[in-house]
C-alpha positions as CSV (number, residue, x, y, z in Angstrom):
1,M,0.0,0.0,0.0
2,Q,1.4,3.4,-1.0
3,P,1.3,6.3,1.5
4,K,-1.1,9.2,0.7
5,K,1.9,11.6,0.4
6,N,3.2,9.8,-2.7
7,Q,-0.2,9.7,-4.3
8,K,-0.5,13.5,-3.9
9,L,2.9,14.1,-5.4
10,T,2.3,12.1,-8.5
11,P,0.2,14.8,-10.3
12,V,2.7,17.4,-9.3
13,W,5.6,15.4,-10.7
14,R,3.6,14.7,-13.9
15,A,2.9,18.4,-14.3
16,L,6.6,19.3,-13.8
17,I,7.8,16.7,-16.3
18,E,5.3,17.7,-18.9
19,M,6.0,21.4,-18.4
20,G,9.7,20.7,-18.5
21,F,9.3,19.0,-21.8
22,I,7.4,21.9,-23.3
23,I,10.1,24.3,-22.0
24,F,12.8,22.1,-23.6
25,L,11.0,22.2,-26.9
26,F,10.6,26.0,-26.7
27,Y,14.3,26.5,-26.1
28,S,15.4,24.0,-28.7
29,N,13.2,25.8,-31.2
30,L,14.8,29.1,-30.3
31,L,18.3,27.7,-30.6
32,M,17.5,26.2,-34.0
33,G,16.2,29.5,-35.1
34,E,19.5,31.2,-34.3
35,F,21.3,28.8,-36.6
36,I,18.7,28.3,-39.4
37,Q,16.5,31.3,-39.8
38,S,18.5,34.3,-38.6
39,G,21.9,32.6,-39.4
40,V,23.6,34.9,-36.9
41,G,24.4,31.9,-34.7
42,Q,26.5,30.4,-37.5
43,S,28.8,33.4,-37.6
44,K,28.9,34.2,-33.9
45,G,29.0,30.7,-32.5
46,F,27.1,28.3,-30.3
47,L,27.9,30.0,-26.9
48,W,26.6,33.3,-28.3
49,A,23.4,31.7,-29.4
50,V,22.9,30.1,-26.0
51,E,23.5,33.4,-24.2
52,N,21.1,35.1,-26.7
53,I,18.1,32.8,-26.1
54,F,18.4,32.4,-22.3
55,T,16.9,35.8,-21.4
56,E,14.4,36.8,-18.7
57,I,11.6,37.5,-21.2
58,N,12.2,34.2,-22.9
59,F,12.0,32.4,-19.6
60,I,8.7,34.1,-18.8
61,I,7.3,33.1,-22.2
62,A,8.5,29.5,-21.7
63,I,6.9,29.2,-18.3
64,T,3.7,30.7,-19.5
65,S,3.4,28.6,-22.6
66,A,4.3,25.5,-20.6
67,L,1.5,26.2,-18.1
68,I,-1.0,26.8,-20.9
69,G,0.1,23.7,-22.8
70,Y,-0.1,21.6,-19.7
71,L,-3.6,22.9,-18.8
72,V,-4.9,22.3,-22.4
73,F,-3.5,18.7,-22.4
74,E,-4.9,18.0,-19.0
75,F,-8.3,19.3,-20.0
76,L,-8.2,17.1,-23.1
77,R,-7.0,14.1,-21.1
78,N,-9.9,14.5,-18.7
79,R,-12.4,15.2,-21.4
80,L,-11.6,12.2,-23.6
């Protein structure tokens, strides 16, 4: 028998993992954009591109989009 504490943490861990994956996809998309679309990353290098995408506003956007994405998928998961 599992303690109740572990049962309550399961949805939290699932939310953190799903949001973390959405954040990973967000930042990987930004990094690819630095090398493919703008092309500046190719001339300035990988470290410049990483420093350029990890900004405060990008982090706020990543957290917000991850929360919205998680809530939408959770709604669809419960609905279907």
